[in-house]
C-alpha positions in Angstrom: 5.1 4.8 34.1 2.2 7.0 35.3 -1.1 6.4 33.6 -1.5 10.0 32.4 1.9 9.7 30.6 1.2 6.4 28.9 0.4 8.1 25.6 1.0 11.6 24.3 -2.6 12.5 24.4 -4.0 11.1 27.7 -7.2 9.2 27.4 -6.7 8.5 23.7 -6.5 4.9 22.5 -3.6 3.0 20.9 -3.9 0.5 18.1 -1.3 -2.3 17.8 -0.8 -4.5 14.7 0.4 -7.9 15.6 -1.1 -7.1 19.0 -2.1 -10.6 20.0 1.3 -12.0 20.6 5.0 -11.2 21.0 6.1 -7.6 21.3 2.6 -6.4 20.3 1.0 -8.2 23.2 3.7 -7.1 25.6 2.9 -3.5 24.7 -0.8 -4.1 25.1 -0.2 -5.5 28.6 1.8 -2.5 29.6 -0.7 0.0 28.3 -3.8 -1.7 29.6 -2.2 -1.9 33.1 -1.7 1.9 32.9 -5.3 2.5 32.0 -4.9 3.1 28.2 -7.5 1.6 25.9 -6.0 -0.5 23.2 -7.1 -2.1 19.9 -5.4 -5.3 18.9 -5.1 -5.9 15.2 -4.0 -9.5 14.3 -4.7 -12.0 11.5 -5.1 -14.9 13.9 -8.6 -14.9 15.4 -7.7 -17.5 18.1 -4.8 -15.4 19.3 -6.9 -12.3 19.4 -9.5 -14.1 21.5 -6.8 -15.4 23.9 -5.2 -12.0 24.2 -8.5 -10.3 25.0 -9.3 -12.9 27.7 -5.9 -12.2 29.2 -6.3 -8.4 29.2 -9.9 -8.5 30.5 -10.4 -6.7 33.8 -7.4 -4.4 33.5 -7.7 -0.6 34.1 -7.6 0.0 30.3 -10.1 -1.7 28.0 -9.0 -3.9 25.0 -10.8 -4.5 21.7 -9.8 -7.0 19.1 -9.9 -6.9 15.3 -9.1 -9.9 13.1 -7.6 -8.4 10.0 -4.8 -8.8 7.5 -2.9 -5.5 7.8 -1.8 -5.7 4.1 -5.5 -5.5 3.1 -6.2 -1.8 2.7 -9.9 -2.0 2.7 -10.1 -4.3 5.7 -7.7 -2.1 7.7 -9.6 1.1 7.0 -12.8 -0.6 8.1 -11.3 -2.0 11.2 -9.6 1.3 12.1 -12.9 3.1 12.0 -14.3 0.4 14.3 -11.4 0.8 16.6 -11.8 4.6 16.7 -15.5 4.2 17.6 -14.7 1.6 20.3 -11.7 3.3 21.9 -12.5 7.0 21.3 -9.9 9.1 19.5 -6.6 7.5 18.6 -3.4 8.9 20.1 -1.0 6.1 19.3 -0.2 3.3 16.9 2.3 0.5 17.0 3.1 -1.4 13.8 4.4 -4.7 15.3 3.0 -7.2 12.8 5.8 -9.1 11.0 7.1 -12.3 9.6 10.5 -13.8 9.6 12.7 -15.4 6.9 14.0 -18.9 7.3 17.8 -18.6 6.7 18.1 -19.0 2.9 21.0 -18.1 0.6 19.9 -15.3 -1.7 20.3 -17.4 -4.8 17.9 -19.9 -3.4 15.3 -17.4 -2.3 12.1 -17.5 -4.2 10.3 -14.4 -5.5 7.2 -15.7 -3.8 9.0 -15.7 -0.4 10.4 -12.2 -1.1 6.9 -11.0 -1.9 5.4 -12.6 1.2 7.9 -10.9 3.5 7.5 -7.5 2.0 3.7 -7.8 1.9 3.5 -8.2 5.7 6.5 -6.3 6.9 6.4 -3.3 4.6 3.0 -3.0 2.9 1.2 -4.1 6.0 3.1 -1.6 8.2 2.4 1.2 5.8 -1.3 0.5 5.3 -1.8 0.2 9.1 0.2 3.3 10.0 -1.4 5.4 7.3 -4.9 4.4 8.4 -4.1 5.4 12.0 -2.4 8.6 11.0 -5.3 9.8 8.9 -7.4 9.7 12.1 -4.8 11.3 14.3 -4.5 14.1 11.8 -8.2 15.0 12.5 -8.0 14.7 16.3 -4.9 16.5 17.4 -1.9 14.4 16.6 -0.3 11.5 18.3 2.7 9.1 18.3 3.4 6.1 16.0 6.1 3.5 16.6 7.2 1.0 13.9 9.2 -2.1 14.6 12.3 -2.4 12.4 15.2 -4.5 13.4 18.9 -4.5 14.1 19.3 -6.1 10.7 17.9 -2.9 9.1 21.4 -1.6 9.3 23.6 -4.7 9.4 23.8 -7.7 7.1 23.0 -11.2 8.4 23.7 -14.1 6.1 20.6 -15.8 4.8 18.3 -12.9 5.7 18.3 -10.8 2.5 14.6 -10.4 2.2 14.0 -9.9 5.9 16.8 -7.4 6.3 15.7 -5.5 3.2 12.2 -5.3 4.5 13.2 -3.9 7.8 15.5 -1.4 6.1 12.5 -0.3 4.1 10.5 0.0 7.4 13.2 2.2 8.8 13.3 4.5 5.8 9.5 4.6 5.6 9.5 5.7 9.3 11.9 8.6 8.6 9.8 9.7 5.6 6.6 9.5 7.6 8.2 11.5 10.4 8.8 14.4 8.1 5.4 14.2 6.2 3.3 13.9 9.4 5.1 16.4 11.6 2.9 19.3 10.5 -0.1 17.4 12.0 1.5 16.9 15.3 2.2 13.2 14.7 5.6 11.8 15.7 6.9 8.6 14.1 9.8 6.6 15.5 11.2 3.1 15.0 12.4 0.6 17.5 15.1 -1.7 16.1 15.1 -4.8 18.3 17.8 -7.4 18.5 17.0 -11.0 19.1 14.0 -11.2 21.4 12.2 -14.2 22.9 8.9 -14.0 20.9 6.8 -16.6 19.0 8.9 -15.8 15.9 12.0 -17.1 17.8 10.0 -20.1 19.0 9.1 -20.8 15.3 12.8 -20.6 14.4 13.6 -23.1 17.1 11.0 -25.5 15.7 12.2 -25.2 12.1 15.9 -24.7 12.6 16.7 -26.3 15.9 18.0 -25.0 19.3 21.2 -24.0 17.6 19.4 -20.8 16.7 19.5 -19.6 20.2 23.2 -20.3 20.7 24.1 -18.6 17.4 22.0 -15.5 18.3 23.5 -15.1 21.7 27.1 -16.4 21.3 27.5 -15.5 17.7 28.6 -17.6 14.7 31.6 -17.1 12.6 30.1 -19.2 9.7 27.0 -17.0 9.8 28.9 -13.8 10.2 26.9 -13.2 13.4 28.6 -11.4 16.2 27.8 -12.3 19.8 25.4 -10.1 21.8 27.5 -8.0 24.2 25.0 -8.3 27.0 25.1 -12.0 26.6 21.4 -12.8 26.3 18.3 -12.3 24.2 15.8 -9.6 25.1 12.4 -10.1 26.7 9.4 -8.7 25.0 8.7 -6.6 28.0 12.0 -4.8 27.5 11.1 -3.9 24.0 7.6 -2.8 25.2 9.1 -0.4 27.8 10.9 1.5 25.0 7.9 1.5 22.8 5.7 2.9 25.6 8.3 5.6 26.1 8.1 6.6 22.5 4.3 6.7 22.7 4.4 9.0 25.7 4.8 12.7 26.1 8.2 12.0 27.7 9.6 11.5 24.1 7.8 14.6 22.8 10.8 16.0 20.9 11.7 12.7 19.2 10.6 11.9 15.7 12.3 10.0 12.9 14.5 8.3 15.4 15.8 4.7 15.2 16.1 3.3 18.7 18.2 0.2 19.0 17.2 -2.2 21.8 19.6 -5.0 21.0 22.0 -5.6 23.8 24.7 -3.7 22.0 24.6 -5.9 18.9 24.5 -3.0 16.4 27.9 -1.6 17.6 29.9 -4.8 17.2 
């Protein structure tokens, strides 16, 4: 993708929550390589430092902000710092999220439910709102949220996670309508299983059967096979996110783009 088409407003920066690993970092790599300045928001200071070291020397500059995206005051302060560091903001990617260990609904604790919603829903809203407030003042932009294929289909043992991602999807649609008068577009990417640190954590806690079930399906888990027969790479998700940030998607808002190897249709 040409550098001048990396974001809807060329020269403007992009902030990324969960930007120090997984899909967020894959997006940052792509944008920095195209000359776009990025701000990485992540709760893990060591990961932020490692990501900044990796991105150092690219055509686009990278700044890091260690912050809990569910903390409204901290996010507002960090977003002001990001704007000062990067210049005006033209894009935001809400990629921070946590997974749910497969748990039957009757065994799911309220504390776990709250933890998942705090990060996946509250955190996404607080982060996106802070970015949008600044875009409103500087000519608009593009926001991408990360929902999931389970936002629209049930997976056993994932009640809280699925509900949180469905909430992200509906939030995205509401924001698209509310922010359209300010020239701000808001779209969601709905990934299928992707090789990220979240999957690596699942392997550590649930074993390698996780990969087999995700790709080949599981009758016991009501999980169909992925038609394309493999998991996605973070870079494949990043390519679609970059498209949604760019002027090439200029008439798209409120959309849910499934990047799932065909999983949503089986």
